[in-house]
VOPAGU-2260 file (C-alpha; in pm, 1 decimal, decimal comma):
REM VOPAGU-2260
SITE   aa  ch    i         X         Y         Z
SITE  MET   A    0       0,0       0,0       0,0
SITE  LYS   A    1     131,5     344,9     -94,6
SITE  LEU   A    2       3,5     695,3    -157,5
SITE  VAL   A    3     109,7     852,6    -487,4
SITE  LEU   A    4     123,8    1232,0    -525,4
SITE  ASP   A    5     157,7    1342,4    -886,4
SITE  LYS   A    6     181,3    1695,1   -1024,4
SITE  ASP   A    7    -196,0    1743,3   -1029,4
SITE  HIS   A    8    -366,7    1451,7    -854,5
SITE  CYS   A    9    -334,8    1204,8    -567,1
SITE  TYR   A   10    -431,9     838,0    -556,8
SITE  LEU   A   11    -393,2     530,4    -338,3
SITE  ASP   A   12    -218,9     219,7    -467,9
SITE  SER   A   13    -369,2     -46,0    -243,3
SITE  SER   A   14    -576,5    -364,5    -246,1
SITE  TYR   A   15    -700,3    -318,9     112,7
SITE  ASN   A   16   -1043,8    -212,1     228,5
SITE  LEU   A   17   -1016,3      90,9     452,3
SITE  LYS   A   18   -1226,8     277,9     705,2
SITE  TYR   A   19   -1061,9     613,6     642,4
SITE  LEU   A   20    -739,1     795,6     558,0
SITE  ILE   A   21    -557,8    1070,2     747,2
SITE  LEU   A   22    -312,2    1284,0     548,6
SITE  LYS   A   23     -95,8    1548,5     715,9
SITE  PHE   A   24       1,2    1815,3     463,7
SITE  VAL   A   25     142,3    2161,2     403,1
SITE  GLY   A   26      51,7    2387,1     114,4
SITE  ASN   A   27    -194,8    2628,7     -37,4
SITE  VAL   A   28    -420,0    2431,5    -267,3
SITE  GLU   A   29    -760,6    2385,3    -430,3
SITE  ILE   A   30    -886,2    2026,3    -408,5
SITE  THR   A   31   -1145,8    1849,9    -625,3
SITE  ASP   A   32   -1289,2    1535,0    -471,0
SITE  LEU   A   33   -1253,9    1225,6    -695,8
SITE  THR   A   34   -1362,1     965,4    -440,6
SITE  PRO   A   35   -1667,6     741,5    -501,7
SITE  GLU   A   36   -2020,1     833,2    -398,2
SITE  ASN   A   37   -2081,3     860,6     -21,6
SITE  PHE   A   38   -1718,8     957,4      46,3
SITE  PHE   A   39   -1610,8    1299,2     165,0
SITE  ILE   A   40   -1284,8    1490,2     210,3
SITE  SER   A   41   -1250,1    1711,6     515,8
SITE  ASN   A   42    -973,8    1954,9     612,5
SITE  LYS   A   43    -900,4    2051,4     971,6
SITE  GLU   A   44    -578,3    2184,3    1124,8
SITE  GLY   A   45    -350,9    2072,0     841,2
SITE  ARG   A   46    -500,1    1723,6     813,1
SITE  LEU   A   47    -709,7    1580,2     531,7
SITE  LEU   A   48    -959,8    1316,3     639,5
SITE  ILE   A   49   -1100,2    1093,4     362,7
SITE  MET   A   50   -1393,6     884,0     483,8
SITE  ASN   A   51   -1702,8     698,3     365,7
SITE  TYR   A   52   -1998,9     803,7     576,9
SITE  LYS   A   53   -2234,2     517,9     474,6
SITE  LYS   A   54   -2026,4     208,2     397,3
SITE  PRO   A   55   -1723,0     219,8     628,2
SITE  ASN   A   56   -1510,2     -47,1     456,7
SITE  ILE   A   57   -1451,3     -10,9      84,9
SITE  HIS   A   58   -1168,2     -22,7    -168,4
SITE  ILE   A   59   -1071,3     314,7    -317,7
SITE  GLU   A   60    -797,4     434,2    -552,2
SITE  GLU   A   61    -863,9     784,0    -688,6
SITE  LEU   A   62    -863,2    1043,8    -409,1
SITE  PHE   A   63    -848,7    1396,5    -549,4
SITE  SER   A   64    -704,8    1631,9    -809,1
SITE  TYR   A   65    -552,3    1964,1    -706,0
SITE  ILE   A   66    -423,1    2299,5    -821,7
SITE  GLY   A   67    -151,9    2481,1    -625,3
SITE  SER   A   68     131,4    2380,9    -392,9
SITE  LEU   A   69      86,7    2062,2    -191,0
SITE  ASN   A   70     320,6    1835,3      -0,8
SITE  ILE   A   71     190,8    1539,9     201,7
SITE  ARG   A   72     421,9    1477,4     497,0
SITE  HIS   A   73     257,6    1174,4     656,5
SITE  GLY   A   74     -24,4     937,7     570,4
SITE  PHE   A   75    -212,8     691,8     789,8
SITE  ALA   A   76    -481,1     437,5     701,7
SITE  VAL   A   77    -730,3     297,0     951,1
SITE  MET   A   78    -803,9     -61,3     849,9
SITE  GLU   A   79   -1119,9    -273,1     878,0
SITE  ASP   A   80   -1013,0    -410,9    1217,2
SITE  GLY   A   81    -944,7     -61,2    1354,3
SITE  SER   A   82    -565,1     -89,5    1334,7
SITE  LYS   A   83    -365,6     209,7    1210,0
SITE  LYS   A   84     -97,2     176,1     939,6
SITE  ARG   A   85     147,5     433,9     816,0
SITE  ILE   A   86     134,7     479,6     436,7
SITE  PRO   A   87     455,2     535,5     234,5
SITE  ILE   A   88     436,5     854,4      24,6
SITE  VAL   A   89     559,0     844,5    -336,2
SITE  ASN   A   90     614,9    1199,0    -464,3
SITE  ARG   A   91     633,4    1185,4    -843,6
SITE  LYS   A   92     644,9    1564,1    -874,2
SITE  PHE   A   93    1016,7    1557,6    -799,2
SITE  LYS   A   94    1089,9    1332,3   -1097,4
SITE  ASN   A   95     871,5    1541,5   -1326,6
SITE  ASN   A   96    1044,1    1862,1   -1221,2
SITE  ILE   A   97    1397,0    1718,6   -1260,9
SITE  GLU   A   98    1310,7    1628,0   -1621,4
SITE  MET   A   99    1195,1    1984,6   -1676,5
SITE  LEU   A  100    1533,2    2116,4   -1556,1
SITE  ALA   A  101    1703,5    1943,8   -1852,6
SITE  MET   A  102    1544,2    2187,3   -2099,5
SITE  THR   A  103    1707,0    2487,2   -2267,4
SITE  ILE   A  104    1813,3    2792,7   -2063,4
SITE  GLU   A  105    1511,3    2998,6   -2168,7
SITE  THR   A  106    1262,6    2721,4   -2092,6
SITE  MET   A  107    1455,6    2625,6   -1783,6
SITE  THR   A  108    1386,1    2963,2   -1622,4
SITE  MET   A  109    1015,5    2900,1   -1655,3
SITE  ALA   A  110    1061,8    2543,7   -1533,8
SITE  VAL   A  111    1241,2    2657,4   -1217,7
SITE  GLU   A  112     959,2    2900,8   -1141,4
SITE  GLU   A  113     706,9    2622,9   -1183,3
SITE  TYR   A  114     928,1    2395,6    -974,4
SITE  ASN   A  115     930,6    2648,5    -691,0
SITE  ASN   A  116     556,1    2701,2    -707,2
SITE  THR   A  117     457,1    2334,7    -719,2
SITE  PHE   A  118     720,9    2143,1    -524,6
SITE  PHE   A  119     873,7    2346,7    -245,7
SITE  ARG   A  120     686,6    2336,3      81,7
SITE  SER   A  121     460,9    2624,7     163,8
SITE  ARG   A  122     415,3    2715,8     528,0
SITE  ARG   A  123      60,8    2821,5     456,2
SITE  LYS   A  124    -201,8    2556,9     522,1
SITE  GLY   A  125    -477,4    2695,8     305,1
SITE  VAL   A  126    -721,0    2454,3     144,0
SITE  HIS   A  127   -1024,2    2517,7     -72,0
SITE  LEU   A  128   -1250,9    2213,3    -117,8
SITE  ASP   A  129   -1493,8    2182,5    -406,9
SITE  LYS   A  130   -1741,5    2040,6    -151,7
SITE  GLU   A  131   -1745,1    2259,4     160,0
SITE  SER   A  132   -2033,3    2073,0     328,2
SITE  ILE   A  133   -2259,2    1768,3     309,8
SITE  ASN   A  134   -2617,2    1890,5     282,3
SITE  ASP   A  135   -2967,1    1754,6     346,7
SITE  ILE   A  136   -2866,6    1500,4     610,3
SITE  SER   A  137   -3153,6    1316,2     776,6
SITE  SER   A  138   -3003,0    1149,3    1082,7
SITE  LYS   A  139   -3141,7     923,8    1354,9
SITE  LYS   A  140   -2902,8    1089,7    1599,2
SITE  ILE   A  141   -3041,5    1334,1    1853,5
SITE  PHE   A  142   -2896,7    1685,1    1833,5
SITE  TYR   A  143   -2911,0    1965,1    2088,8
SITE  TYR   A  144   -2879,2    2343,4    2078,7
SITE  GLU   A  145   -2634,0    2517,8    2310,6
SITE  ASN   A  146   -2917,3    2573,2    2561,0
SITE  ASN   A  147   -2982,4    2194,0    2565,2
SITE  ASP   A  148   -3312,8    2215,4    2374,7
SITE  GLU   A  149   -3355,4    1921,8    2137,0
SITE  TYR   A  150   -3340,6    1988,7    1762,7
SITE  GLN   A  151   -3543,5    1791,7    1510,0
SITE  GLY   A  152   -3496,3    1837,6    1137,6
SITE  LEU   A  153   -3241,3    1826,8     858,9
SITE  VAL   A  154   -2876,9    1906,7     933,1
SITE  HIS   A  155   -2561,4    1968,1     732,1
SITE  LEU   A  156   -2196,1    1881,6     802,9
SITE  HIS   A  157   -1912,9    2131,4     752,4
SITE  LEU   A  158   -1598,4    1989,1     590,1
SITE  ASN   A  159   -1345,6    2272,5     596,8
SITE  GLY   A  160   -1187,8    2502,1     856,0
SITE  LYS   A  161   -1224,9    2524,8    1232,2
SITE  ASN   A  162   -1580,8    2385,7    1221,3
SITE  ALA   A  163   -1491,7    2082,2    1009,9
SITE  LEU   A  164   -1688,2    1767,0    1103,7
SITE  LYS   A  165   -1939,4    1973,9    1304,4
SITE  TYR   A  166   -2315,1    1952,2    1244,9
SITE  PHE   A  167   -2529,5    2263,0    1192,6
SITE  VAL   A  168   -2898,8    2347,1    1179,1
SITE  GLY   A  169   -3073,9    2329,7     842,6
SITE  PRO   A  170   -3033,6    2144,1     512,8
SITE  GLU   A  171   -2748,1    2363,5     387,2
SITE  CYS   A  172   -2501,2    2626,6     499,5
SITE  GLU   A  173   -2627,4    2982,3     542,2
SITE  ASN   A  174   -2497,3    3296,1     710,5
SITE  ASN   A  175   -2473,3    3263,9    1088,7
SITE  CYS   A  176   -2574,5    2897,6    1087,5
SITE  ILE   A  177   -2619,0    2742,7    1432,1
SITE  LYS   A  178   -2390,8    2466,3    1557,3
SITE  LEU   A  179   -2541,4    2156,0    1719,0
SITE  ASN   A  180   -2417,0    1915,3    1987,5
SITE  PHE   A  181   -2457,3    1540,1    2019,3
SITE  LYS   A  182   -2535,5    1562,5    2389,3
SITE  LYS   A  183   -2653,6    1810,2    2646,0
SITE  THR   A  184   -2391,5    2039,1    2792,1
SITE  ASP   A  185   -2337,6    2067,0    3165,6
SITE  LYS   A  186   -2232,2    2427,4    3214,2
SITE  ILE   A  187   -2200,5    2493,3    3584,7
SITE  ILE   A  188   -2088,6    2838,6    3690,6
SITE  LYS   A  189   -1888,2    2810,2    4005,9
SITE  ASN   A  190   -1897,2    3115,8    4232,0
SITE  LYS   A  191   -1553,2    3187,3    4367,5
SITE  GLN   A  192   -1554,2    3209,1    4745,8
SITE  PRO   A  193   -1324,4    3464,5    4909,0
SITE  LYS   A  194   -1015,2    3309,0    5053,8
SITE  LEU   A  195   -1020,6    3315,8    5434,6
SITE  ARG   A  196    -699,3    3419,6    5600,9
SITE  LYS   A  197    -572,1    3265,9    5916,4
SITE  PRO   A  198    -555,6    3486,0    6231,0
SITE  TYR   A  199    -177,2    3528,3    6215,0
SITE  GLU   A  200    -204,0    3640,8    5848,3
SITE  LEU   A  201    -457,7    3908,2    5945,4
SITE  SER   A  202    -224,8    4041,4    6214,1
SITE  ARG   A  203      61,8    4063,9    5969,4
SITE  HIS   A  204    -143,9    4280,8    5730,3
SITE  LYS   A  205    -254,4    4536,6    5993,0
């Protein structure tokens, strides 16, 4: 099993059935999901999660195409039995760019610029997904508002940014959409009691 990163797409060379993939990356990139139906790609805190939300164990090869700078540092696969395996990364961009450097001086200048833009690591972790959310989800799970009132109705799942993998009210994303919880929150405000000083401490402060 290995993960192959080419100059414009990424795929998995494997015969195993997987639950999901975790890819740690750096870069500034636009991603187009090429996974089969019922899969999704989520980005949170520099990690891409590729998962099937209906059939948990399935064989996949094509993952996504991309535009921009992308370097995958580590890859992990969670197998059918729940075990976690590290995936070797094959970066074919390096070979492609070395071949480009063998061109003429004029073309080589352009090739080096492209090499810098597509291969070198970017410290920015910006990702744009072609699917930013999964809409019109009808779930048997019970959701709650922040005030612990129960919510009944369609929900949607965010896939990108700080709210990735969080459920929200309504069939699709709108401005100021409301986040939901899986369980009631126990928010107890503890009143701070004044600290009592011992008699000898009081005498010292007089």
